[in-house]
C-alpha positions in Angstrom: -0.1 0.0 0.1 1.4 3.4 -1.0 2.5 5.7 1.8 0.4 8.9 1.8 1.6 12.1 2.0 0.3 13.9 5.4 -1.9 17.0 4.8 -0.1 20.2 6.2 -2.4 23.1 6.8 -1.5 26.7 6.9 -2.0 26.9 10.6 0.3 24.2 11.1 3.0 26.0 9.2 2.5 29.2 11.1 2.4 27.5 14.5 5.9 26.0 13.5 7.5 29.1 12.3 6.3 30.9 15.4 7.6 28.1 17.7 11.0 28.2 15.9 11.8 31.8 15.6 15.5 31.1 15.1 15.1 28.8 12.3 12.6 31.4 10.7 14.9 34.2 11.1 17.7 32.4 9.5 15.6 31.4 6.7 14.4 35.0 6.0 17.9 36.4 6.3 19.3 33.9 3.8 16.3 33.4 1.4 13.9 36.6 1.5 13.8 38.8 -1.7 13.6 42.8 -1.6 10.0 42.5 -2.5 9.3 40.2 0.5 11.1 42.8 3.1 9.1 45.6 1.3 5.7 43.8 1.8 6.8 42.8 5.3 7.5 46.6 6.0 4.3 47.4 4.6 2.2 45.0 6.5 3.9 45.9 9.7 3.0 49.8 9.1 6.6 50.8 8.7 5.8 52.0 4.9 2.7 53.6 3.7 0.5 50.8 1.9 0.3 53.0 -1.3 4.1 53.5 -1.7 4.7 50.1 -3.5 8.3 50.2 -4.7 9.3 52.6 -1.9 12.7 53.3 -0.3 13.9 53.0 3.2 13.7 56.8 3.3 10.0 56.2 3.5 10.4 54.7 7.1 8.9 56.5 10.0 11.1 57.1 13.1 8.5 54.8 14.6 5.3 53.2 13.5 3.2 55.7 15.0 0.0 55.8 13.3 -2.0 59.0 12.2 -5.2 58.7 14.2 -3.2 58.5 17.4 -1.5 61.9 16.3 -4.8 63.2 16.0 -5.8 62.3 19.4 -2.5 63.9 20.7 -2.4 67.9 21.1 -0.2 70.0 18.7 0.9 66.7 17.1 -0.7 67.2 13.7 0.7 70.1 11.6 -1.3 71.6 8.6 1.1 70.1 6.3 0.6 66.8 7.7 -3.1 67.0 7.3 -2.7 68.5 3.7 -0.5 65.5 2.9 -3.0 63.1 4.5 -6.0 64.3 2.2 -4.0 64.4 -0.9 -2.9 60.8 -0.4 0.7 61.6 0.1 0.9 60.8 3.8 4.0 59.1 5.0 2.5 58.0 8.2 0.1 54.8 8.2 -2.7 53.3 10.4 -1.6 51.1 13.5 -0.6 47.7 11.9 -2.7 44.9 13.0 -0.7 42.3 14.9 0.3 38.9 13.3 -2.2 36.3 13.5 -0.2 34.0 15.7 0.5 36.8 18.0 -3.2 37.4 18.3 -4.0 33.8 19.1 -1.4 33.6 21.8 -3.4 36.3 24.0 -6.0 35.8 26.5 -9.5 36.6 25.7 -9.3 40.0 27.4 -5.9 41.1 26.0 -7.2 39.8 22.6 -10.3 42.1 22.9 -8.6 45.3 24.1 -6.2 44.7 21.2 -8.7 44.6 18.7 -10.6 47.5 20.2 -7.4 49.5 19.9 -7.2 48.5 16.3 -10.3 50.1 15.3 -10.6 53.0 17.8 -7.5 54.7 16.6 -8.4 53.9 12.7 -9.7 56.9 10.6 -9.5 55.3 7.2 -12.8 53.8 6.5 -11.6 51.4 4.1 -8.8 50.1 6.4 -11.3 50.1 9.4 -13.9 47.9 7.8 -11.2 45.4 6.9 -9.8 45.4 10.2 -13.3 44.8 11.8 -14.0 41.9 9.5 -10.5 40.3 9.9 -10.8 40.7 13.7 -14.2 39.2 13.9 -13.1 36.3 12.0 -10.3 35.8 14.6 -12.9 36.1 17.7 -15.5 34.0 16.2 -13.3 31.4 14.1 -15.5 32.2 11.2 -14.3 31.4 7.9 -14.9 34.9 6.2 -17.2 38.0 6.4 -18.5 41.0 4.7 -19.4 44.6 5.6 -22.1 46.6 4.3 -22.5 50.5 5.0 -25.6 52.3 4.8 -26.1 54.9 2.1 -28.7 57.0 0.4 -31.4 59.5 1.7 -33.8 58.9 4.3 -36.4 57.8 1.9 -34.1 55.7 -0.4 -31.6 53.8 1.9 -29.8 50.9 0.5 -26.5 49.0 1.7 -23.1 48.8 -0.5 -20.7 46.0 0.0 -17.7 48.1 1.1 -15.6 44.9 1.7 -16.4 41.5 0.5 -15.5 38.0 1.6 -12.9 39.1 4.0 -10.9 36.3 5.7 -8.2 36.3 8.5 -5.3 36.5 5.9 -6.8 38.4 3.0 -5.4 41.8 2.4 -7.4 45.1 1.9 -6.7 45.1 -1.8 -8.0 41.5 -2.1 -11.4 42.1 -0.7 -12.1 46.0 -1.4 -15.1 46.7 -3.7 -14.6 49.7 -6.1 -17.7 51.6 -7.1 -18.1 49.7 -10.4 -18.3 46.1 -8.8 -19.8 46.9 -5.2 -22.9 45.0 -4.4 -26.2 46.9 -3.8 -28.7 45.6 -1.1 -31.9 47.5 -1.0 -32.8 48.0 2.8 -35.5 45.2 3.6 -34.2 42.8 0.8 -32.0 39.8 1.7 -30.6 38.9 5.1 -28.5 41.9 5.3 -31.4 44.4 4.1 -33.7 42.6 6.7 -31.0 43.3 9.6 -30.7 47.0 8.3 -34.5 47.6 8.4 -35.2 45.8 11.8 -31.9 46.2 13.5 -32.3 42.5 14.7 -29.6 40.0 14.9 -29.9 37.0 12.5 -28.3 33.9 13.3 -28.8 31.1 10.7 -27.7 27.5 10.8 -28.5 26.6 7.4 -28.4 29.5 4.9 -30.1 27.4 2.2 -33.1 26.8 4.3 -33.8 30.7 4.7 -35.8 32.2 2.0 -34.0 35.6 2.5 -30.8 34.1 1.4 -29.4 34.6 -1.8 -27.2 32.1 -3.5 -26.1 33.9 -6.6 -22.8 34.4 -5.0 -22.2 30.9 -4.1 -23.1 29.8 -7.8 -20.6 32.2 -9.1 -17.7 31.4 -6.7 -18.4 27.8 -6.0 -18.3 28.5 -2.1 -20.8 26.7 0.2 -22.4 29.0 2.6 -23.7 27.1 5.7 -24.2 29.3 8.9 -24.4 33.0 8.9 -24.3 35.5 11.8 -25.6 39.1 10.6 -25.8 42.0 12.8 -26.4 45.7 12.5 -23.8 48.5 13.3 -25.3 51.5 15.1 -24.1 54.9 15.8 -24.6 56.8 19.0 -28.0 57.8 18.1 -29.1 54.3 17.4 -29.4 54.6 13.4 -27.9 51.9 11.4 -24.8 52.9 9.7 -23.8 49.5 8.5 -24.3 46.0 8.6 -21.7 43.1 9.3 -22.2 39.6 8.7 -19.8 36.3 9.2 -19.9 33.0 7.2 -19.4 29.6 8.3 -17.9 29.1 11.9 -15.2 26.4 11.6 -13.4 24.0 13.8 -10.8 22.5 11.6 -12.7 21.4 8.6 -16.2 21.2 10.2 -18.7 23.9 10.0 -20.9 24.8 13.0 -23.5 27.2 13.9 -22.5 30.6 15.8 -22.9 30.2 19.5 -24.5 32.7 22.0 -20.9 33.5 22.9 -20.2 34.4 19.2 -23.3 36.4 19.1 -22.4 38.3 22.3 -18.6 38.8 21.3 -19.7 40.0 17.9 -22.4 42.5 19.5 -19.9 43.8 22.0 -17.3 44.2 19.2 -19.6 45.9 16.9 -20.8 48.4 19.5 -17.2 49.8 19.3 -17.0 49.3 15.6 -20.1 51.8 15.3 -18.1 54.3 17.3 -15.1 53.6 15.0 -17.0 53.7 11.8 -18.6 56.9 12.9 -15.5 58.7 13.6 -13.9 57.6 10.2 -17.1 58.9 8.3 -17.0 61.9 10.1 -13.4 62.3 9.4 -14.0 61.4 5.8 -16.7 64.1 5.8 -14.4 66.7 7.1 -11.6 65.8 4.5 -14.2 66.0 1.5 -15.4 69.4 3.0 -11.8 70.6 3.3 -11.4 69.5 -0.4 -14.8 71.0 -1.4 -13.7 74.5 0.1 -10.3 74.3 -1.5 -12.2 73.5 -4.7 -14.6 76.4 -4.4 -11.8 78.8 -3.3 -9.7 77.8 -6.6 -13.0 78.3 -8.6 -13.4 81.9 -7.1 -10.1 82.8 -7.8 -10.4 81.5 -11.3 -14.0 82.9 -12.1 -13.1 86.4 -10.6 -9.8 86.7 -12.4 -11.4 85.9 -15.7 -13.7 88.5 -16.4 -12.8 89.7 -19.9 -14.1 86.8 -21.7 -17.6 85.0 -21.3 -16.2 81.9 -23.1 -13.2 81.5 -21.1 -15.0 81.9 -18.1 -17.6 79.1 -19.0 -14.7 77.0 -20.1 -13.1 77.2 -16.6 -16.4 76.5 -14.9 -17.0 73.4 -17.0 -13.5 72.0 -16.6 -13.8 72.5 -12.6 -17.3 70.9 -12.7 -16.0 67.8 -14.7 -13.1 67.4 -12.1 -15.3 68.0 -9.2 -18.1 65.4 -10.1 -16.4 63.2 -12.4 -18.7 63.2 -15.4 -18.3 62.6 -19.2 -20.0 65.7 -20.1 -20.9 69.1 -19.2 -23.1 71.9 -20.6 -24.0 75.4 -19.8 -27.0 77.3 -21.5 -27.1 81.1 -21.2 -30.7 82.6 -21.1 -31.6 85.2 -23.9 -32.6 88.5 -22.4 -35.8 89.7 -23.9 -36.9 93.3 -24.1 -39.8 93.8 -21.5 -42.8 95.2 -23.4 -44.3 96.5 -20.3 -43.6 97.1 -16.6 -44.4 94.1 -14.7 -43.7 94.2 -10.8 -43.4 90.5 -10.7 -40.1 90.4 -13.0 -36.9 92.1 -11.8 -35.6 95.0 -14.2 -31.8 94.8 -14.9 -29.6 96.4 -17.4 -28.9 94.7 -20.6 -26.0 92.3 -20.9 -26.6 92.2 -24.5 -27.5 95.2 -26.4 -30.9 96.1 -25.2 -31.6 98.7 -22.5 -34.2 97.1 -20.7 -34.4 93.2 -20.2 -36.6 91.0 -18.5 -34.6 88.1 -16.5 -36.6 85.3 -15.0 -36.9 85.9 -11.2 -37.9 83.7 -8.4 -41.3 85.7 -8.3 -42.2 85.1 -12.2 -42.3 81.8 -14.3 -42.2 81.4 -18.0 -43.4 78.5 -20.1 -40.6 76.0 -21.0 -41.5 77.0 -24.8 -41.1 80.7 -23.9 -37.3 80.3 -22.7 -34.8 81.2 -25.2 -31.0 80.3 -25.0 -28.6 83.0 -26.5 -25.7 80.2 -26.6 -24.8 77.2 -25.1 -21.4 75.7 -24.4 -20.7 72.0 -24.5 -17.6 70.0 -23.2 -16.7 66.3 -23.5 -14.3 64.8 -21.0 -12.4 63.3 -24.2 -12.0 66.7 -25.8 -9.5 67.5 -23.2 -10.7 71.1 -22.1 -11.8 72.4 -25.6 -15.4 73.5 -25.5 -17.8 73.9 -28.4 -20.8 75.9 -29.2 -23.9 74.1 -29.5 -25.7 74.7 -32.9 -29.1 76.8 -33.3 -30.7 73.3 -34.0 -29.5 71.8 -30.7 -30.7 74.9 -28.6 -34.1 74.4 -30.0 -34.7 70.6 -30.7 -32.4 68.5 -28.5 -33.6 66.7 -25.4 -30.9 68.5 -23.3 -32.1 71.6 -24.2 -35.7 70.6 -23.7 -34.7 69.5 -20.0 -32.7 72.9 -19.7 -35.8 74.9 -20.7 -37.9 72.9 -18.1 -35.5 73.8 -15.4 -35.4 77.5 -16.4 -39.0 77.6 -16.1 -39.7 75.5 -13.0 -36.5 76.7 -11.1 -36.1 73.0 -10.3 -32.9 71.1 -9.8 -33.4 68.0 -11.7 -31.5 64.5 -10.8 -32.6 62.1 -13.5 -31.1 58.6 -13.2 -32.0 57.3 -16.4 -32.9 60.0 -18.9 -34.0 57.7 -21.7 -36.9 56.4 -19.7 -38.0 59.8 -18.4 -41.4 60.3 -19.9 -41.4 64.1 -19.4 -38.9 64.8 -22.2 -39.3 63.5 -25.8 -36.3 62.2 -27.7 -35.3 64.5 -30.5 -33.7 62.8 -33.6 -31.1 64.4 -35.8 -29.4 66.7 -33.5 -25.5 66.9 -32.9 -26.0 65.6 -29.4 -27.4 62.3 -30.8 -25.2 62.2 -33.8 -21.9 62.2 -32.1 -22.5 58.8 -30.6 -23.0 60.0 -27.0 -25.2 57.6 -24.9 -27.0 59.8 -22.3 -27.7 57.9 -19.2 -28.0 60.1 -16.1 -28.2 63.9 -15.7 -27.9 66.4 -13.0 -29.5 69.5 -14.2 -29.4 72.9 -12.2 -30.2 76.7 -12.7 -27.5 79.3 -12.4 -28.5 82.3 -10.5 -27.1 85.9 -10.3 -26.7 87.9 -7.2 -30.1 89.2 -7.5 -31.3 85.5 -7.5 -32.4 85.8 -11.3 -31.8 82.7 -13.4 -29.1 83.5 -16.2 -28.3 80.0 -17.1 -28.6 76.3 -16.7 -25.7 74.0 -16.1 -26.0 70.1 -16.9 -23.9 67.3 -15.8 -24.0 64.1 -17.7 -23.0 60.5 -17.0 -20.7 59.9 -14.0 -17.6 58.2 -14.7 -18.5 55.3 -12.7 -21.8 54.7 -14.2 -23.7 55.5 -11.1 -26.4 58.1 -10.9 -25.7 61.5 -9.2 -26.0 61.3 -5.4 -27.4 63.8 -2.8 -23.9 64.8 -2.0 -23.2 65.6 -5.6 -26.4 67.9 -5.5 -25.1 69.8 -2.6 -21.6 70.1 -3.7 -22.7 71.3 -7.3 -25.4 73.7 -5.7 -22.3 75.7 -3.9 -20.5 75.3 -7.3 -23.5 76.9 -9.2 -23.6 79.7 -6.9 -19.8 80.9 -7.7 -20.7 80.1 -11.4 -23.6 82.4 -11.2 -21.6 85.2 -9.6 -18.8 84.7 -12.0 -21.1 84.7 -15.3 -23.0 87.8 -13.9 -19.8 89.9 -13.2 -18.3 88.6 -16.6 -21.6 89.8 -18.4 -21.7 92.8 -16.5 -18.0 93.5 -17.5 -18.9 92.9 -21.2 -21.6 95.0 -20.8 -19.7 98.1 -19.4 -17.2 97.5 -22.4 -19.9 97.7 -24.9 -21.5 100.7 -23.0 -18.0 102.2 -22.9 -17.8 101.7 -26.7 -21.5 103.2 -27.2 -20.3 106.1 -25.2 -17.2 106.6 -27.1 -19.2 106.5 -30.4 -21.8 108.8 -29.0 -19.1 111.3 -27.9 -17.5 111.0 -31.1 -20.7 111.9 -33.0 -21.5 114.7 -30.4 -18.1 116.0 -30.8 -18.7 116.4 -34.4 -22.2 118.1 -34.4 -21.3 120.2 -31.1 -17.6 121.6 -32.1 -17.5 124.4 -34.6 -17.6 123.8 -38.1 -14.6 124.9 -40.6 -16.9 127.7 -41.9 -17.8 129.1 -38.4 -13.8 129.1 -37.4 -12.9 130.5 -40.7 -15.4 133.3 -40.4 -14.2 134.6 -37.1 -10.7 134.0 -38.0 -11.1 136.2 -41.0 -13.3 138.9 -39.3 -12.2 142.2 -38.4 -11.8 142.5 -34.7 -13.3 146.0 -33.4 -11.1 147.9 -30.7 -12.2 147.5 -27.1 -12.9 151.2 -26.9 -15.4 150.8 -29.8 -16.9 147.7 -28.0 -17.2 149.7 -24.7 -15.4 146.6 -23.2 -13.5 148.8 -20.4 -16.7 149.9 -18.7 -18.5 148.6 -15.8 -21.7 149.8 -17.5 -21.1 147.6 -20.3 -24.4 146.5 -22.3 -24.3 143.4 -24.7 -27.6 144.1 -26.2 -26.5 146.3 -29.2 -24.2 143.7 -30.0 -24.9 140.8 -32.4 -23.9 136.9 -32.1 -20.9 137.3 -34.1 -19.9 140.5 -32.4 -19.9 138.9 -29.1 -17.4 136.3 -30.5 -15.3 139.2 -31.7 -15.4 141.1 -28.4 -14.1 137.9 -26.7 -11.3 137.8 -29.0 -10.5 141.4 -28.4 -10.4 140.6 -24.8 -7.7 137.9 -25.1 -5.6 140.5 -27.4 -5.9 143.2 -25.0 -4.6 141.1 -22.2 -1.8 139.8 -24.3 -2.9 136.2 -23.6 -2.5 135.2 -27.4 1.4 136.3 -27.1 2.1 135.1 -23.6 0.6 131.7 -24.1 1.6 131.3 -27.7 -2.3 130.6 -28.4 -3.0 129.4 -32.0 -5.3 132.0 -33.3 -7.3 129.7 -35.2 -7.8 127.1 -32.2 -8.8 129.9 -30.3 -11.3 131.0 -32.8 -12.5 127.5 -33.0 -12.7 127.0 -29.2 -14.7 130.2 -29.0 -17.2 129.0 -31.5 -17.5 125.6 -29.9 -18.1 127.2 -26.4 -20.9 129.2 -27.8 -22.4 126.5 -29.4 -22.4 124.3 -26.3 -24.6 126.6 -24.7 -28.1 125.7 -24.5 -30.8 128.3 -25.9 -32.3 128.8 -22.2 -33.8 131.9 -21.2 -30.9 133.5 -19.1 -27.9 131.0 -18.3 -27.0 131.1 -22.0 -24.0 132.2 -23.9 -24.8 136.0 -23.5 -24.7 135.6 -19.9 -21.1 133.9 -20.0 -20.0 136.5 -22.3 -21.0 139.3 -20.0 -19.5 137.5 -17.0 -16.4 137.4 -19.0 -16.4 141.2 -19.8 -16.8 142.1 -16.2 -13.7 140.1 -15.3 -12.0 141.8 -18.2 -13.0 145.0 -16.6 -12.0 144.2 -13.3 -8.5 143.4 -14.8 -8.3 146.6 -16.7 -10.4 149.6 -15.4 -10.4 147.9 -12.0 -6.6 147.6 -12.1 -6.5 143.9 -10.6 -4.4 142.8 -13.6 -1.2 142.8 -11.7 -2.5 141.2 -8.6 -2.6 137.7 -10.6 -0.2 135.9 -12.7 -0.8 135.6 -16.4 -1.9 131.8 -15.9 -4.5 133.1 -13.3 -5.8 135.7 -15.8 -6.2 133.4 -18.6 -7.7 130.9 -16.2 -10.3 133.1 -15.0 -11.4 134.4 -18.4 -11.8 130.9 -19.6 -13.6 130.0 -16.6 -16.1 132.9 -16.9 -16.8 132.0 -20.4 -17.4 128.2 -19.5 -18.9 128.5 -16.1 -22.4 127.7 -17.3 -22.0 125.4 -20.3 -24.7 123.0 -21.0 -27.0 124.9 -18.5 -30.5 123.3 -18.7 -32.4 126.5 -17.1 -32.9 124.7 -13.8 -30.9 124.5 -10.6 -29.0 122.4 -8.4 -31.8 121.6 -6.4 -33.9 120.5 -9.3 -31.4 118.2 -10.4 -31.6 116.4 -6.8 -35.6 116.5 -7.2 -35.8 114.6 -10.3 -32.9 112.3 -9.5 -31.1 113.4 -13.0 -28.2 111.7 -14.1 -26.3 114.5 -13.3 -27.2 114.3 -9.6 -26.2 110.7 -9.6 -22.6 111.8 -11.0 -22.3 114.7 -8.4 -23.9 114.9 -5.1 -22.6 118.6 -4.5 -22.3 121.5 -6.8 -24.2 119.4 -9.4 -24.5 121.8 -12.3 -21.1 123.4 -11.5 -19.2 120.2 -11.8 -21.0 119.5 -15.0 -20.0 122.8 -16.4 -16.1 122.1 -15.6 -16.4 118.6 -17.2 -18.0 120.0 -20.2 -15.0 122.7 -20.4 -12.5 119.7 -20.4 -14.7 117.9 -22.9 -14.4 120.7 -25.4 -10.8 121.4 -24.6 -10.0 117.7 -25.3 -11.8 117.8 -28.6 -9.7 117.7 -31.6 -8.6 121.3 -32.4 -10.0 122.8 -29.5 -7.3 122.9 -26.8 -6.2 126.5 -26.4 -3.8 125.4 -23.8 -1.9 123.0 -25.9 1.4 125.0 -26.0 1.4 125.1 -22.2 4.1 123.2 -20.1 2.7 120.2 -18.5 3.0 121.9 -15.1 1.4 125.3 -16.4 -1.2 123.0 -17.9 -1.9 121.2 -14.6 -2.0 124.4 -12.7 -4.3 126.4 -15.2 -6.9 123.3 -15.1 -6.7 123.5 -11.3 -7.6 127.1 -11.6 -10.3 126.5 -14.1 -11.9 123.8 -12.0 -11.9 126.0 -8.7 -13.2 129.2 -10.4 -16.1 127.3 -12.1 -17.2 125.5 -8.9 -16.9 129.0 -7.1 -20.0 130.0 -8.9 -22.2 127.7 -6.7 -23.7 130.2 -4.1 -23.4 127.4 -1.7 -19.8 127.5 -1.6 -19.8 131.3 -1.5 -21.3 131.4 1.6 -18.9 129.1 3.3 -16.0 130.9 1.9 -17.2 134.7 2.3 -16.7 134.8 6.1 -12.5 133.8 5.3 -12.7 136.5 3.0 -14.0 138.8 5.2 -11.5 138.3 8.0 -8.9 138.8 5.4 -10.3 142.2 4.5 -11.1 143.3 7.8 -7.2 142.6 8.6 -6.2 144.9 5.9 -4.9 142.2 3.7 -3.8 143.7 0.3 -1.3 141.2 -1.1 -2.5 137.7 -1.4 0.8 135.7 -1.4 -0.2 132.1 -0.5 -2.0 129.9 -3.0 -4.8 129.5 -0.5 -5.4 133.1 -0.2 -5.1 133.7 -4.0 -7.8 131.0 -4.7 -9.9 132.6 -2.3 -9.5 136.0 -4.1 -10.2 134.4 -7.5 -13.4 132.7 -6.1 -14.7 136.0 -4.7 -14.0 137.6 -7.9 -15.9 134.9 -10.0 -18.8 135.3 -7.7 -18.8 139.2 -8.0 -18.7 138.9 -11.9 -21.6 136.1 -12.1 -24.0 138.4 -10.3 -22.5 141.6 -11.7 -25.9 142.4 -13.5 -27.1 143.6 -10.1 -24.3 146.3 -10.5 -25.4 147.7 -13.9 -27.4 150.7 -14.9 -30.9 150.5 -14.0 -32.4 149.7 -17.5 -30.1 146.9 -18.0 -30.8 145.6 -14.5 -34.6 145.7 -15.3 -34.0 143.6 -18.4 -31.6 141.0 -16.9 -33.9 140.9 -14.0 -36.9 139.8 -16.3 -35.0 137.2 -18.1 -33.9 135.6 -14.8 -37.3 135.7 -13.3 -38.8 134.1 -16.6 -36.3 131.1 -16.3 -37.3 130.7 -12.5 -40.9 130.5 -13.3 -40.2 128.0 -16.0 -38.6 125.8 -13.3 -41.5 126.2 -11.0 -44.0 125.4 -13.6 -42.4 121.9 -14.1 -42.2 121.4 -10.4 -45.9 122.1 -10.2 -47.1 120.0 -13.3 -44.7 117.1 -13.5 -43.6 116.8 -10.0 -46.4 117.9 -8.1 -44.3 120.1 -5.8 -44.8 123.5 -4.5 -42.1 125.6 -5.8 -40.0 128.2 -3.9 -41.5 131.6 -3.7 -38.9 133.2 -6.1 -39.9 130.5 -8.8 -43.9 130.5 -8.2 -45.3 132.5 -11.1 -48.3 133.1 -8.7 -46.2 135.3 -6.5 -44.7 137.2 -9.3 -46.0 140.4 -7.5 -43.6 139.8 -4.7 -40.5 140.0 -6.9 -39.3 143.2 -6.1 -39.5 142.7 -2.4 -37.5 139.3 -3.2 -35.1 141.1 -5.1 -34.3 143.5 -2.2 -33.5 140.2 0.0 -31.4 138.9 -2.8 -29.2 142.1 -2.5 -29.0 142.2 1.0 -27.9 138.6 1.5 -25.7 138.2 -1.2 -24.7 141.1 -3.3 -24.2 144.0 -1.0 -22.0 142.1 1.6 -19.8 140.9 -1.4 -19.4 144.0 -3.3 -18.8 146.1 0.1 -15.9 143.6 1.0 -14.7 143.9 -2.7 -14.6 147.7 -2.4 -13.1 147.7 1.2 -10.4 145.4 -0.3 -9.8 147.5 -3.5 -11.1 151.0 -4.0 -11.1 150.8 -7.9 -14.2 148.4 -7.5 -16.1 150.9 -5.3 -18.0 151.5 -8.8 -19.7 148.0 -8.5 -20.9 148.7 -4.9 -22.3 151.7 -6.0 -24.2 150.2 -8.7 -25.6 147.9 -6.4 -26.5 150.1 -3.7 -28.5 152.3 -6.6 -30.3 149.2 -7.9 -31.3 148.3 -4.4 -32.8 151.7 -3.8 -34.8 151.5 -7.0 -36.1 148.0 -6.4 -37.1 149.2 -2.7 -38.8 152.3 -4.2 -40.6 150.0 -6.8 -41.9 147.7 -4.3 -42.9 150.8 -1.9 -44.7 152.5 -4.7 -46.6 149.5 -6.1 -46.2 146.5 -3.9 -48.1 144.4 -6.8 -45.8 145.6 -9.4 -44.6 142.7 -11.8 -42.2 144.5 -14.1 -39.2 143.0 -12.6 -37.6 139.7 -11.2 -34.8 138.5 -9.4 -31.1 139.3 -10.8 
């Protein structure tokens, strides 16, 4: 009879090697390969499990595990945490002891060792593997599986995180990836029943239990006999997983799991619940950290890129694909429509295309899907490696994807469709690019994109997760945060593009206006070639000057004469042709209002000229100040609309939006600069940069000084200097104060003219005031100021006296006290006051005059 070879079991070999350590050590030293030594290091926890082919430099100083570091104060640095979540950790979980070592421990020591194994482990996969391997050791079970609970409250299911774990199997052998993991609905099968009822199931013969599914046995050839299945609960008593062990063995025999096994399993899984909960919380914190880093990266990207909508959308789509690992991403931008009538349920915003008023879909208004029109749509395939393409007009109208996008834009719902082809809400459209490119649409996450006003400006779609699974609730939550940043980025970029377009439109408008508002060649040539009468013939030296005898062209010639008499043309090398063109342009930019028109500006300039010449103030100021003041007088009411600053605020005009104080005066100055910057109109072109800067500053200060509100603020300072006997204004601050008082004195100088001129001008002023008052009554439903109320016309002589007493008389008295040659202006003002006072006394209802 032939001799039989005795059967040697694995357990017997391990026992022999553990009992003869000297033999084992010598054998390893003489026969072990480098790869065996490396694998030994990995299993002992001295090397990171993922660093296959690593080097001795990867060794830790000690096999300290990452979780124990977490529990030690100040032991984990920010860099270590970043390395851990990025997969580059150099430290590993606490290694599980050798099987033979475990079996040599007492039951209490064994249990505590196993508890330490799971209590310090924060990697869910490693933890689950240890749980099953340790339970196999505790119960002598052949193998086990662990399922984790997933899904929403109303759609719970179990996934096989690890399957068929034995005492000696590695994590890599048993880990189920997303593609081959087993899903068990709660309530189905043995594991599903346990998850639903939280009961412990101990089955002696699996095939006699109707809940048992033998499909795995049929595929693997393994025979399942006994099963012990138990829920894993968290601290709140909720099921977070199910663990099951199979086939309790003693040698080759299979037995039923005992009550002791059930008790050990139950006690152990209590700690497992704590460990899994901690690991899942840590996993969530890592995911949250990654999510925040992604959102920060996205925020930086989308706010850095605001010049091109296409580039921004490309960034958004690439980030979305990387974030949720999907095959395809699309972004639809909604066409803004012209709102035909004002509807309070819609939010009105400035157009981001070319239309002044648009209608965006707001949370208060709904549109039918058929009414949603997409301006454009961008599409990105993972295989295209970051190259986006524009969808055709046919796709925007007919494709199923566009139909879904219109539905979401209409309902404001987020759609998570697990099987798009079977969704009966949307019909399949043949012949579109989406169908012709061979792409097989399976699942989709479709979400609206809102701007900062919570109006829908677009729709984004993610299609076909790379792992073939549908999009989960956590995908939706992450994508919702992602979509918020996308909305802000797209809205900002659209606003930027809108601003660029608006700027271009303004440039074109200014170019057109400049062409029509600037003097023509014919006007310029006519003035340039005309004969300029003498200042004496024009009576320019007189404080009693009257512009009425002068025609429009003669006023321009008289202005030229002022420049010549003050020798400004020679001193500043003014181009005579440019001066003529500039004067014609300035006159052209005065509106034909009743009083604040070109003739008023001309009269103010003539008064300033007279103060320089007859008033002998020429030597008090520099040449730059002289030309600055003359130009300021000519420009100080440019584009006046016949209404005052208060009116601009009442009607909330664009000018009031631009300038909160001295509204019209700021506009007059800006208009002055506009003309100077127009081609062929810069009379200061030959000045040095420093002189140019100074004269512009003088021009601005002088024009703003014509705001009477500023006059009242500064008059006290001027009065202090005059009363102190100041005659030489040396500092720039004092000289600016003098220039400002001179501007006001010239602006209201009609009150110093001979009585016939004063009466005529007063009527013009009153007429313009009444026109503003009429508008306030009829259009604004406001009661106008008494001086502007046509119904109080008979009170004007009295109000004129008040105007003189409050504004004119104090000013001209100070000017006369400061400089004796200006006393003639004070005398004229006093004479007109007597006349207005007499007129009021003689006929209190007289209406022949108005305010000057």
